[in-house]
C-alpha positions in Angstrom: -0.4 4.4 -8.5 0.3 1.8 -5.9 1.2 3.4 -2.6 3.7 0.7 -1.5 7.2 0.8 -2.8 6.9 -3.0 -2.9 9.3 -4.0 -0.1 9.5 -7.7 -1.0 10.5 -8.7 2.5 6.8 -8.0 3.1 7.6 -6.4 6.5 8.0 -9.9 8.0 6.8 -10.1 11.5 4.7 -7.0 11.4 1.6 -7.4 13.5 -1.4 -5.3 12.9 -4.2 -5.0 15.5 -7.9 -4.7 14.4 -11.3 -5.0 16.0 -9.9 -5.4 19.4 -12.2 -2.7 20.7 -9.5 -1.4 22.9 -7.6 1.9 22.5 -5.8 4.3 24.7 -8.5 6.9 25.4 -5.8 9.3 26.7 -4.1 9.1 23.4 -5.1 12.0 21.1 -4.9 11.3 17.4 -1.9 13.0 15.8 -2.4 15.7 13.3 -1.8 15.0 9.6 -0.6 18.5 9.1 3.1 19.0 9.9 4.8 22.4 10.2 4.8 24.1 6.9 1.5 22.6 5.7 -0.7 25.1 3.9 -3.8 25.1 1.6 -3.2 24.1 -2.0 -5.3 24.8 -5.1 -4.9 24.4 -8.8 -3.4 27.6 -10.4 -5.4 29.9 -12.6 -5.8 28.4 -16.0 -4.6 30.6 -18.9 -6.2 28.2 -21.4 -6.6 24.6 -22.4 -3.5 22.7 -23.3 -4.5 20.8 -26.5 -1.3 18.9 -27.4 2.2 18.2 -26.0 4.9 17.0 -28.4 8.4 15.9 -27.2 11.2 15.4 -29.6 14.2 14.1 -27.6 17.6 12.4 -27.8 18.8 10.2 -25.0 22.3 10.3 -23.6 22.6 7.4 -21.1 26.3 8.0 -20.3 25.6 11.5 -19.2 22.2 10.7 -17.8 20.6 13.4 -19.9 17.9 14.0 -22.4 17.8 17.0 -24.8 15.4 18.2 -27.4 12.2 20.2 -27.9 8.9 20.4 -26.0 6.1 21.9 -28.0 2.9 22.9 -26.3 -0.3 23.9 -28.2 -2.4 26.1 -25.9 -5.9 27.5 -26.7 -6.3 30.6 -24.5 -9.4 30.9 -22.4 -9.4 34.8 -22.4 -8.0 37.8 -24.2 -5.0 39.8 -23.1 -2.7 37.2 -21.6 0.9 38.4 -22.1 2.9 35.9 -20.1 2.7 32.2 -19.2 4.2 30.4 -16.2 5.3 26.8 -16.8 6.7 24.3 -14.3 10.3 23.3 -15.1 12.6 22.2 -12.4 16.4 21.8 -12.8 16.3 22.0 -16.6 18.5 23.9 -19.0 16.4 26.2 -21.1 18.1 27.1 -24.4 15.4 29.0 -26.3 11.6 29.6 -26.5 9.8 30.3 -29.8 6.1 31.0 -30.3 3.8 30.5 -33.2 0.8 32.8 -32.8 -2.7 32.1 -34.2 -1.5 28.8 -35.8 -5.1 27.9 -37.0 -5.6 31.2 -38.8 -2.0 31.3 -40.2 -0.6 27.8 -40.2 2.6 28.8 -42.0 3.4 31.8 -39.7 7.1 31.9 -38.9 8.0 31.2 -35.4 9.3 34.1 -33.4 11.8 33.9 -30.5 10.3 34.9 -27.2 11.8 36.4 -24.1 11.8 34.3 -21.0 13.0 34.2 -17.4 13.9 31.0 -15.7 14.8 30.6 -12.0 15.3 26.8 -11.9 11.8 26.0 -10.9 9.4 28.1 -13.1 9.7 29.2 -16.7 8.1 32.6 -17.4 7.5 33.1 -21.0 6.7 36.6 -22.4 4.3 36.3 -25.3 5.1 38.3 -28.4 1.5 39.6 -28.5 -1.5 39.3 -26.2 -3.7 36.2 -26.6 -7.1 36.2 -28.2 -9.6 33.8 -26.5 -10.0 30.6 -28.5 -7.1 31.3 -30.9 -4.4 28.7 -30.2 -0.7 29.4 -30.0 2.2 26.9 -30.1 5.2 27.2 -27.7 8.4 25.4 -28.6 11.0 25.1 -25.9 14.5 23.9 -26.6 15.8 22.4 -23.4 17.8 19.6 -21.7 17.5 17.7 -18.5 20.9 16.7 -17.2 21.2 14.3 -14.3 17.7 15.1 -13.1 16.8 14.6 -9.5 13.4 13.2 -10.2 10.9 12.6 -13.0 13.2 10.6 -15.2 15.5 7.9 -13.8 18.6 6.3 -15.3 19.4 2.8 -14.2 22.7 1.2 -15.2 25.4 -1.2 -14.0 27.7 0.0 -11.2 30.9 -1.3 -9.8 29.0 -2.7 -6.8 26.1 -4.0 -8.9 27.7 -5.0 -12.3 24.6 -7.1 -13.3 22.1 -4.2 -13.0 20.3 -3.6 -16.3 20.5 -0.5 -18.3 17.1 1.2 -18.3 15.5 4.6 -18.3 12.0 5.2 -17.1 9.8 8.1 -15.9 7.6 8.7 -13.0 5.3 11.8 -13.1 2.9 11.5 -10.2 2.4 13.6 -8.3 4.3 16.7 -9.7 7.5 15.3 -11.2 7.0 15.6 -14.9 8.3 19.1 -14.6 11.7 17.5 -13.9 12.0 16.1 -17.4 10.0 18.4 -19.6 8.4 21.9 -19.2 4.7 21.7 -18.6 1.6 22.9 -16.8 2.2 20.2 -14.1 -1.1 19.7 -12.4 -3.9 17.2 -13.2 -6.5 19.7 -14.3 -5.0 20.1 -17.8 -5.8 17.3 -20.2 -4.2 17.1 -23.7 -3.2 14.7 -26.4 0.6 13.9 -26.6 3.3 12.4 -28.7 6.9 11.5 -28.0 9.8 11.0 -30.4 13.0 9.8 -28.9 16.3 8.6 -30.3 17.9 5.8 -28.3 20.8 3.3 -28.8 19.9 0.5 -31.3 19.9 -2.3 -28.7 17.2 -0.7 -26.6 13.4 -0.5 -27.1 11.0 2.3 -26.1 7.5 1.9 -24.7 5.3 4.9 -24.3 1.7 6.1 -24.3 -0.7 5.3 -27.1 0.2 3.8 -30.4 3.6 3.2 -31.9 3.6 5.2 -35.1 7.0 4.3 -36.5 10.6 3.2 -35.7 13.3 4.9 -37.7 16.7 3.2 -37.9 19.9 5.2 -37.9 23.5 4.0 -38.0 23.9 3.3 -34.3 20.5 4.5 -33.0 16.8 4.4 -33.8 14.0 6.8 -33.2 10.7 5.7 -31.7 7.6 7.8 -32.4 4.6 7.2 -30.0 1.3 9.1 -30.2 -1.4 9.3 -27.6 -4.7 10.5 -29.2 -6.8 10.5 -26.1 -6.4 13.4 -23.7 -4.6 12.9 -20.4 -2.6 14.9 -17.9 1.1 15.6 -18.0 1.8 13.4 -15.0 0.7 10.3 -17.0 3.1 10.9 -19.9 5.8 8.2 -19.7 8.8 6.5 -21.2 10.2 3.1 -20.5 13.5 2.3 -22.2 15.5 -0.9 -21.9 16.5 -4.3 -23.3 13.3 -6.2 -22.5 11.8 -9.6 -23.1 8.4 -8.8 -24.8 5.4 -11.1 -24.4 2.5 -10.4 -26.7 -1.2 -11.0 -25.8 -4.4 -9.3 -26.9 -7.9 -8.4 -25.8 -10.6 -7.9 -28.5 -7.8 -7.2 -31.1 -6.0 -4.7 -28.9 -2.4 -5.5 -28.1 -1.7 -6.5 -24.5 2.0 -6.8 -23.9 4.3 -7.6 -20.9 7.9 -6.5 -20.7 10.5 -7.9 -18.3 14.3 -7.6 -18.2 16.2 -10.2 -20.1 17.4 -11.7 -16.8 13.8 -13.0 -16.4 11.8 -15.3 -18.6 8.7 -15.0 -20.7 7.1 -17.7 -18.5 7.7 -15.6 -15.4 6.1 -12.6 -17.2 3.0 -14.7 -18.0 2.9 -16.1 -14.5 2.9 -12.5 -13.1 0.7 -10.6 -15.7 -0.9 -13.4 -17.7 -4.4 -12.8 -16.4 -4.5 -9.2 -17.8 -6.8 -9.9 -20.8 -9.4 -11.5 -18.5 -9.1 -8.6 -16.1 -9.6 -6.1 -18.9 -12.8 -7.9 -19.9 -13.9 -8.1 -16.2 -13.4 -4.4 -15.5 -14.9 -3.3 -18.9 -18.1 -5.1 -17.9 -18.1 -4.0 -14.3 -17.5 -0.3 -15.1 -19.9 -0.3 -18.1 -17.2 1.1 -20.4 -14.9 -0.8 -22.7 -11.1 -0.3 -22.2 -10.6 3.0 -23.9 -7.0 3.0 -25.2 -5.4 1.5 -28.3 -3.1 -0.9 -26.3 -2.2 -1.9 -22.8 1.5 -2.5 -21.9 3.0 -3.4 -18.6 6.7 -2.8 -18.2 8.6 -4.2 -15.2 11.5 -1.9 -14.4 14.4 -1.9 -12.0 14.7 0.4 -9.0 11.1 1.6 -9.4 10.0 3.9 -6.5 6.4 2.7 -6.3 4.7 -0.7 -6.7 3.2 0.5 -10.0 2.2 3.5 -11.9 -0.8 3.7 -14.2 0.5 5.8 -17.1 -2.1 6.0 -19.8 -2.0 2.7 -21.7 1.5 1.9 -20.4 1.7 0.9 -16.7 5.1 0.7 -15.1 5.6 -2.0 -12.4 8.4 -2.7 -10.1 10.5 -5.7 -11.3 10.1 -7.1 -7.7 6.6 -8.2 -8.6 7.8 -10.7 -11.2 7.1 -14.1 -9.7 8.9 -17.4 -9.9 7.0 -20.7 -9.5 7.7 -21.0 -5.8 6.7 -17.5 -5.0 3.4 -18.0 -6.9 2.4 -20.7 -4.5 1.2 -18.3 -1.8 1.7 -14.8 -3.3 -1.2 -12.9 -4.8 0.3 -9.5 -4.2 1.5 -9.3 -7.8 -1.9 -10.2 -9.1 -3.6 -7.6 -7.0 -1.0 -5.0 -8.2 -1.8 -5.8 -11.8 -5.5 -5.5 -11.1 -5.0 -2.2 -9.2 -3.0 -0.5 -11.9 -5.3 -1.8 -14.7 -8.4 -0.4 -12.9 -6.7 3.0 -12.9 -7.0 3.0 -16.7 -10.7 3.8 -15.9 -10.3 5.6 -12.5 -7.4 7.9 -13.0 -6.7 7.9 -16.7 -10.2 7.8 -18.4 -11.6 9.8 -15.4 -8.8 12.2 -14.2 -8.9 13.8 -10.8 -9.0 17.6 -11.0 -6.9 18.2 -7.9 -4.7 16.0 -5.7 -7.1 16.5 -2.8 -9.6 14.2 -4.5 -7.1 11.4 -5.2 -9.2 9.0 -3.1 -11.7 8.9 -5.9 -9.2 7.0 -8.1 -7.1 5.3 -5.5 -10.0 4.1 -3.5 -11.6 2.8 -6.7 -8.4 1.0 -7.7 -8.0 -0.5 -4.3 -11.6 -1.7 -4.4 -10.9 -3.2 -7.8 -8.4 -5.5 -6.0 -11.3 -6.7 -3.8 -13.6 -7.1 -6.8 -11.1 -9.2 -8.7 -10.4 -11.3 -5.7 -14.2 -12.0 -5.4 -14.4 -12.8 -9.1 -11.4 -15.1 -9.1 -11.3 -16.7 -5.7 -14.8 -16.2 -4.1 -16.7 -14.1 -1.6 -14.8 -15.3 1.5 -11.4 -14.5 0.0 -12.7 -11.0 -0.9 -14.2 -10.3 2.5 -10.9 -11.3 4.2 -9.0 -9.1 1.7 -11.2 -6.2 2.6 -10.6 -6.9 6.3 -6.9 -6.6 5.6 -7.4 -3.2 3.9 -9.5 -2.0 6.8 -6.8 -3.1 9.2 -4.1 -1.2 7.4 -6.1 2.0 7.5 -7.1 1.6 11.1 -3.4 1.1 12.1 -2.5 4.4 10.3 -5.4 6.1 12.0 -4.4 4.8 15.4 -0.6 5.1 15.3 0.2 7.7 12.7 -2.5 10.4 12.3 -6.2 10.9 11.6 -7.4 13.1 8.7 -10.3 13.7 6.3 -9.9 11.8 3.1 -10.4 15.1 1.2 -8.1 17.9 2.3 -6.4 20.8 0.6 -4.0 21.4 3.5 -0.6 19.6 3.2 3.1 20.3 2.6 3.4 18.3 -0.6 0.8 16.5 -2.6 2.6 13.1 -2.3 1.8 13.2 1.5 -1.9 12.5 0.6 -1.0 9.1 -0.8 -1.6 7.2 2.4 -3.8 4.4 3.8 -6.7 6.9 4.2 -7.2 7.3 0.4 -6.2 3.8 -0.6 -7.5 1.3 2.0 -10.1 3.5 3.6 -11.2 4.7 0.1 -11.7 1.1 -1.0 -13.9 0.5 2.1 -15.9 3.6 1.3 -16.7 2.3 -2.2 -17.8 -1.0 -0.6 -20.1 0.8 1.9 -21.6 2.7 -1.1 -22.3 -0.6 -2.7 -23.8 -2.0 0.5 -26.0 1.2 0.9 -27.3 1.2 -2.7 -27.4 -2.5 -3.4 -25.6 -4.1 -6.3 -28.0 -3.0 -9.1 -28.1 0.7 -8.2 -24.4 0.8 -7.2 -23.3 -0.5 -10.6 -25.8 1.7 -12.4 -24.3 4.7 -10.6 -20.7 3.7 -11.4 -21.7 3.2 -15.1 -23.2 6.7 -15.1 -20.2 8.2 -13.4 -17.8 6.7 -15.9 -19.8 7.4 -19.0 -20.6 11.0 -18.0 -17.1 11.9 -17.1 -15.0 9.9 -19.6 -11.9 11.9 -20.8 -12.7 14.6 -18.3 -11.6 15.7 -14.8 -13.6 14.8 -11.7 -13.9 15.7 -8.0 -15.6 14.0 -5.1 -18.8 16.0 -5.8 -19.0 14.5 -9.3 -19.3 11.0 -7.8 -22.0 12.1 -5.4 -23.8 13.8 -8.3 -23.6 10.7 -10.5 -25.0 8.6 -7.7 -28.0 10.9 -7.2 -28.6 11.3 -11.0 -28.5 7.6 -11.6 -30.3 6.3 -8.5 -32.1 9.2 -6.9 -30.2 8.3 -3.7 -28.5 11.0 -1.6 -25.3 9.5 0.0 -24.0 12.7 1.5 -24.6 11.3 5.0 -21.9 8.7 4.3 -19.5 11.1 2.7 -19.9 13.6 5.6 -19.0 10.9 8.1 -16.3 8.9 6.3 -14.8 11.2 3.5 -15.0 14.8 4.7 -14.0 14.1 8.3 -11.6 11.6 9.9 -12.3 8.5 11.9 -14.7 5.6 12.0 -17.1 4.1 14.6 -15.9 2.0 17.4 -18.6 -0.2 18.8 -19.0 -2.3 22.0 -21.9 -4.8 21.5 -23.6 -6.8 24.2 -26.3 -9.4 24.1 -28.8 -11.0 26.5 -31.9 -13.2 26.2 -35.2 -12.8 28.0 -36.6 -16.3 27.9 -39.8 -15.3 29.6 -40.8 -12.8 26.9 -38.8 -14.2 24.0 -36.9 -11.0 23.6 -33.3 -10.6 22.4 -31.6 -7.5 23.8 -28.6 -6.0 22.0 -26.8 -3.1 23.6 -24.6 -0.9 21.5 -22.1 1.7 22.7 -20.0 4.0 20.6 -16.7 4.4 22.3 -15.1 7.0 20.0 -15.4 10.7 20.6 -17.4 11.8 17.5 -20.6 9.8 17.1 -21.6 8.2 13.8 -25.2 7.9 12.6 -25.6 4.6 10.6 -28.2 2.0 9.8 -26.8 -1.3 11.0 -28.3 -4.7 10.2 -28.3 -7.2 13.1 -28.8 -10.9 12.3 -30.0 -13.7 14.6 -28.9 -17.1 13.5 -30.8 -20.4 14.1 -28.8 -23.5 13.5 -31.6 -26.1 13.4 -33.6 -24.2 10.7 -30.5 -22.8 9.0 -32.0 -19.4 8.8 -31.1 -15.9 9.9 -33.6 -13.2 11.0 -32.4 -9.7 10.2 -33.4 -6.4 11.7 -31.9 -3.0 10.7 -31.5 -0.4 13.4 -30.3 3.2 13.5 -27.2 3.5 15.7 -26.6 7.1 16.4 -26.3 7.7 20.2 -23.5 7.0 22.6 -25.4 4.1 24.3 -28.5 2.4 22.9 -30.4 -0.8 23.6 -32.5 -2.6 21.1 -35.1 -5.3 21.8 -36.2 -7.9 19.2 -39.1 -10.3 19.6 -38.1 -13.8 18.4 -39.8 -17.2 18.3 -36.9 -18.8 20.1 -33.5 -18.1 21.5 -31.0 -17.6 18.6 -27.8 -19.6 18.5 -25.6 -16.7 17.4 -25.8 -12.9 16.7 -24.3 -11.1 13.8 -23.8 -7.4 14.5 -23.5 -5.5 11.1 -24.6 -8.5 9.1 -21.9 -9.2 6.4 -19.7 -6.5 8.0 -20.0 -4.0 5.2 -19.3 -1.0 7.4 -15.8 0.2 8.2 -15.6 0.0 12.0 -14.0 -1.5 15.0 -16.1 -3.7 17.3 -15.9 -5.6 20.5 -18.4 -8.4 21.1 -19.5 -9.0 24.7 -21.5 -12.2 24.1 -21.6 -15.4 26.1 -19.4 -18.3 25.3 -22.3 -20.3 23.8 -23.2 -17.6 21.3 -19.6 -17.0 20.4 -19.0 -20.7 19.9 -22.0 -21.0 17.6 -21.0 -17.9 15.7 -17.5 -19.2 15.1 -18.9 -22.5 13.9 -22.0 -21.5 11.9 -22.0 -17.8 10.9 -21.6 -17.8 7.1 -19.6 -14.5 7.2 -15.9 -15.1 7.7 -15.4 -11.7 9.3 -18.1 -12.5 11.9 -16.4 -15.8 12.7 -13.1 -13.9 13.2 -14.9 -11.5 15.6 -16.1 -14.4 17.6 -12.6 -15.9 17.7 -11.3 -12.6 19.0 -14.0 -12.4 21.7 -13.4 -16.0 22.8 -9.7 -15.4 23.2 -10.4 -12.4 25.4 -12.3 -14.6 27.8 -9.0 -16.5 28.1 -10.5 -19.6 29.8 -9.9 -23.2 29.1 -13.4 -23.6 27.6 -12.6 -20.9 25.0 -9.2 -22.4 24.4 -10.8 -25.8 23.5 -13.3 -24.2 21.2 -10.6 -22.3 19.3 -8.3 -25.3 19.2 -11.0 -27.4 17.7 -11.8 -24.7 15.2 -8.2 -24.3 14.1 -8.4 -27.9 12.8 -12.0 -27.8 11.5 -12.5 -24.3 10.0 -12.8 -24.5 6.2 -11.5 -21.1 5.3 -7.7 -20.5 5.7 -8.2 -16.8 6.6 -10.3 -17.6 9.6 -7.7 -20.3 10.6 -5.0 -17.6 10.5 -7.0 -15.4 12.9 -7.8 -18.4 15.2 -4.1 -19.1 15.4 -3.3 -15.5 16.3 -6.0 -15.4 18.9 -4.9 -18.8 20.4 -1.5 -17.3 20.9 -2.9 -14.5 22.9 -4.3 -16.8 25.6 -1.9 -17.1 28.4 -2.4 -20.7 29.2 0.1 -23.5 28.6 -2.6 -25.5 26.9 -2.8 -22.9 24.2 0.7 -23.8 23.1 -0.4 -27.4 22.5 -3.5 -26.4 20.6 -1.5 -24.1 18.5 1.2 -26.6 17.6 -1.5 -28.8 16.0 -1.7 -26.3 13.2 2.0 -26.7 12.1 0.9 -29.1 9.4 -1.8 -26.9 7.9 -1.9 -27.1 4.1 -2.0 -23.3 3.8 1.3 -21.4 4.1 -0.3 -18.3 5.7 -1.8 -20.5 8.4 1.6 -22.1 9.1 3.1 -18.7 9.3 0.6 -17.6 11.8 1.1 -20.7 13.9 4.8 -20.2 13.9 4.4 -16.6 15.0 2.0 -17.7 17.7 4.3 -20.4 19.1 7.2 -17.9 19.2 5.2 -15.7 21.7 5.8 -18.5 24.2 9.5 -17.9 25.0 10.5 -21.5 25.8 12.9 -24.0 24.4 10.0 -26.1 23.0 9.0 -23.3 20.7 12.5 -23.1 19.3 12.6 -26.8 18.8 9.3 -26.7 16.8 10.3 -23.8 14.6 13.9 -24.8 13.8 12.9 -27.6 11.4 11.2 -25.1 9.1 14.6 -23.7 8.5 16.7 -26.8 8.5 14.3 -28.9 6.3 12.7 -25.9 4.5 9.1 -25.3 3.5 7.4 -24.9 0.1 6.8 -21.3 1.0 9.5 -18.6 0.9 7.5 -16.6 3.6 7.2 -19.6 6.0 11.0 -20.1 5.9 11.6 -16.4 6.3 9.3 -16.2 9.3 10.9 -19.2 10.9 14.3 -17.6 10.5 13.2 -14.4 12.1 11.5 -16.1 15.0 14.4 -18.4 16.0 16.5 -15.2 16.4 13.9 -13.7 18.6 13.6 -16.9 20.7 17.4 -17.4 20.9 17.8 -13.8 22.2 15.3 -14.6 25.0 16.3 -18.1 26.1 19.2 -18.7 28.4 20.0 -22.2 27.3 23.7 -23.0 27.0 25.2 -21.3 23.8 21.7 -21.2 22.2 22.1 -17.7 20.8 25.5 -18.6 19.2 24.0 -21.8 17.7 21.2 -19.8 16.1 23.7 -17.2 14.8 25.5 -20.0 13.0 22.3 -21.4 11.7 21.2 -18.0 10.3 24.6 -17.4 8.8 24.2 -20.7 7.0 20.8 -19.5 5.6 22.5 -16.3 4.4 25.1 -18.3 2.5 22.8 -20.9 1.0 19.2 -19.6 0.6 19.2 -16.9 -2.0 16.0 -16.8 -3.9 13.0 -14.7 -5.1 13.5 -11.1 -3.9 15.8 -12.4 -1.1 12.7 -13.1 1.1 14.3 -16.0 3.0 17.7 -14.4 3.6 15.9 -11.2 4.7 14.2 -13.3 7.3 17.5 -14.5 8.5 18.8 -10.9 8.8 15.7 -10.0 10.8 16.4 -13.0 13.1 20.0 -11.9 13.6 18.8 -8.4 14.5 16.9 -9.9 17.4 20.1 -11.2 19.0 21.3 -7.8 20.0 23.9 -8.9 22.5 25.9 -10.9 19.9 28.8 -9.1 18.4 28.9 -11.7 15.6 25.2 -11.0 14.7 25.8 -7.3 14.6 28.9 -7.7 12.4 26.9 -10.0 10.0 24.1 -7.5 9.7 26.5 -4.6 9.0 28.2 -6.7 6.4 25.0 -7.1 4.5 24.4 -3.4 4.3 27.3 -3.1 1.9 26.5 -1.8 -1.6 27.4 -5.1 -3.4 24.6 -7.0 -1.6 21.5 -7.7 -3.6 19.1 -4.7 -3.2 16.2 -6.4 -1.3 18.6 -8.1 1.1 20.5 -4.9 1.7 17.4 -2.9 2.4 16.4 -5.6 4.9 19.8 -5.4 6.6 19.6 -1.6 6.8 16.2 -1.7 8.6 17.4 -4.6 10.8 20.5 -2.5 11.8 18.1 0.1 13.2 16.2 -2.6 15.2 19.6 -3.6 16.7 20.1 0.0 17.8 17.0 0.0 20.0 17.8 -0.3 23.8 21.4 -1.1 22.9 24.7 -0.5 24.7 26.3 2.9 24.0 29.4 1.5 22.0 27.2 -0.6 19.7 24.7 2.2 19.3 27.5 4.5 18.1 28.7 1.8 15.7 25.2 1.3 14.3 24.6 5.1 13.9 27.9 5.7 12.3 27.1 3.1 9.6 23.5 4.4 9.1 24.9 8.0 8.8 27.0 6.9 5.8 24.1 5.0 4.2 21.7 7.9 4.7 23.8 10.0 2.4 22.9 7.8 -0.6 20.3 9.3 -2.9 18.3 6.2 -4.0 14.7 6.5 -2.7 14.4 2.9 -1.3 17.7 3.2 0.5 16.7 6.5 2.0 13.4 5.1 3.2 15.2 2.1 4.7 17.6 4.5 6.5 14.7 6.4 7.9 13.0 3.2 9.1 16.2 2.2 10.8 17.1 5.5 12.4 13.5 5.9 13.7 14.1 2.8 15.8 17.4 3.9 17.5 16.8 5.6 20.8 19.6 8.1 20.6 19.7 11.8 20.1 22.4 11.3 17.4 19.7 9.6 15.2 17.7 12.8 15.3 20.5 14.8 13.7 20.9 12.2 10.9 17.2 12.2 10.2 17.0 16.0 10.1 19.9 16.1 7.7 18.2 13.6 5.5 14.9 15.5 5.6 16.6 18.7 4.6 18.5 17.1 1.7 16.1 14.6 0.1 14.2 15.7 -3.0 11.4 13.2 -2.2 8.4 14.3 -0.2 7.8 10.8 1.1 11.2 10.5 2.6 11.0 14.0 4.0 7.7 13.3 5.8 8.9 9.9 7.0 12.1 11.4 8.4 10.1 14.2 10.2 7.8 11.7 11.8 10.7 9.5 12.8 12.3 12.5 14.6 9.1 12.8 16.6 9.2 9.1 17.5 12.8 9.2 18.7 12.2 12.4 20.6 9.3 10.8 22.4 11.3 7.6 23.3 14.4 9.2 24.6 12.3 11.5 26.8 10.9 8.5 28.7 12.1 7.4 32.1 15.2 5.2 31.7 13.9 2.9 34.4 10.9 1.9 32.2 12.9 -0.9 30.6 13.7 -2.5 33.9 10.0 -2.3 35.0 8.9 -4.0 31.8 11.3 -6.8 32.3 10.1 -7.3 35.9 6.5 -7.2 34.7 7.1 -9.8 32.0 8.5 -12.2 34.6 5.4 -11.7 36.8 3.1 -12.4 33.8 5.0 -15.6 33.1 4.7 -16.8 36.7 1.0 -16.0 36.6 0.5 -17.8 33.4 1.9 -21.0 34.9 -0.3 -20.7 38.0 -3.4 -20.0 36.0 -2.8 -22.9 33.7 -2.5 -25.3 36.7 -5.6 -23.8 38.2 -7.6 -24.2 35.0 -6.6 -27.9 34.8 -7.6 -28.5 38.4 -11.0 -26.9 37.9 -11.6 -28.9 34.7 -10.9 -32.2 36.6 -13.2 -31.1 39.4 -16.1 -30.4 37.0 -15.5 -33.8 35.3 
């Protein structure tokens, strides 16, 4: 499962900090455990579920399914007289049991007594079980307008072009909403689904299609999954789809998109799948295990993707057009992530949710592996840096927790950046620790030993030791079973008299890490690097290295394989050489960050030159961001030179950097990217957001109103892929808080008939307008959000929470609490509870803080002008 709900606006303008080496030491990490959290364990197992068979009829008009669920159970012990099944919000009509079906296959079924409270179905067996002798339970039931588990999508008055689709989502514990089951991952069984649907729709499900039976107005699909899997991976996807057929080694590989999209777009999005199957089959040492692989893009999906066994569901927002494909690899990474789950998650199934990192970390690392294979090592390293940044942001701003924990309110809370992004980094550290040959030997052993079984974290550790003889518990203890990561401050000096390089290392976090870190010394003339490995385990340590000559640059944690934060305290010469010559892009980025912190004219010139000469676009992005942090007027000029960069992500970073300088010239440079356009959707969207930000700051005659008109034009004329550009315009309008016209425009785009991605962007932007706003406008904003928050669609609820969490008003707390109490989704509930805490913290601050910040900003601007003039004078004097 992909954690993100695939907000196609890509959180435009979100800035993540990483490796800055600075943190608020007075800030204690928040607790992951919210009130109500408690230990969770799998229930006692009455036996092994061997087979689940669903025979259903679909009623789209009534949003219902009805039929029979048959469960064959082989009891694990004698004397069981009752069974407890998970079944939420169902109508249970009858329960019958066939006892000892192997011994007496023709035994008549007998009705069984049962109790049902709306959440659990208690079945009283007709006679006590005998260990090893299977029984079959048949439950006649219906799911009518279910809250979760199975979702009905169809046209509405506001959205008449929405497709008619039905799809399921079982993870974590939502299969119980559409059929009775033992709804936890520790039970693996084969399955089959028969379902009668209208004749114009097709059905995709797990395993093989056995037959399609035609009736007068309907048809019945029969799918059979012969490999065991848990109930949460059973799936249905029903709709009027375009089907694209491909294959891998004779196995069908199919792509499904709604008929409003094209086969070409399906191939553009998913067409690399057969090559990915081959790649992962070789990497994991185990051929793809299932009879086919289908990917179905569905409307209103509540995750990015879901790895149902042999049938992955994807959000339809991932379907690319030609322009989006120019600079968007997110869809490709999504396809790789979900495919990797067919091994880690489906072939190897986690035994309990607390070990979800084993599969989610592996699938996240698969994105990095595929990036390396398809685009090269530098691309993969930079991708990994992005994953690390996402985790570190959550650790810093949200909470810190062990990756493995049984204590939570709902299992879905565990699906965060700790198990995805940090989990991926842990797999990479294991690879670095073991070396490529032993790492892949261990992975092959882990997969082959546990195929079609359940696993826990200890099974991965055990497989590593069995295959390699290596004990990696030290890494798991520090990164998996406790929270946090090391934060290093690294200094360097050279003793020319004795030819000694001194490297000092301080750990600035509270709980120390004990790691072996490689330190490299680079020599430009000989193009070689001398590497030493040291044990870093104390608060402060100094290391001395005898070298033949002074090195040009120093690489702390050579190749940056460890998850960490680091601040480099090197001289300008070493940082300049590292930025220019270090082969590791992440090391070059660290040097750029350290140079920017020096904030002098010399550092600025080095970064400005590198922005134009650096070969890898990812490093150029980081150089642009760091140039923008230097408070000298000359930095603006250096940054502007990057506006013509061939890479869209670099242009985006340059635009964002220019906008940090709140002057008319910034606005003049950015506006053409809106008026003339750009090949990239994201560049245009970023420009639209930034002009709103600048217009709100500048006091030029009528500038804000001019920009409002410009952005309104964008809203009228620039609809396109996932409404990325128009969402940028909405975000820009949200920056112009004092404009009544801007507010009315944003409110207008929160109406139900607005395309969904654009509407969600408007809802979030409405919240941004409510921050530090006048009382009448705050009330207007909150009244609108209060209405929207009553809607039941998951993405709308999450957008409402994001909006309300930005409004510094006590009224927002009441709406958030009401939403938390009413939503059936644990993700919404947690997000709402966390938003309440944020708003409470903000409204408790001194009201005069805003004024102090404004005064401080003016002082900083005056100091920047003075410092720039002083630097220029000093430069002339030196010349």
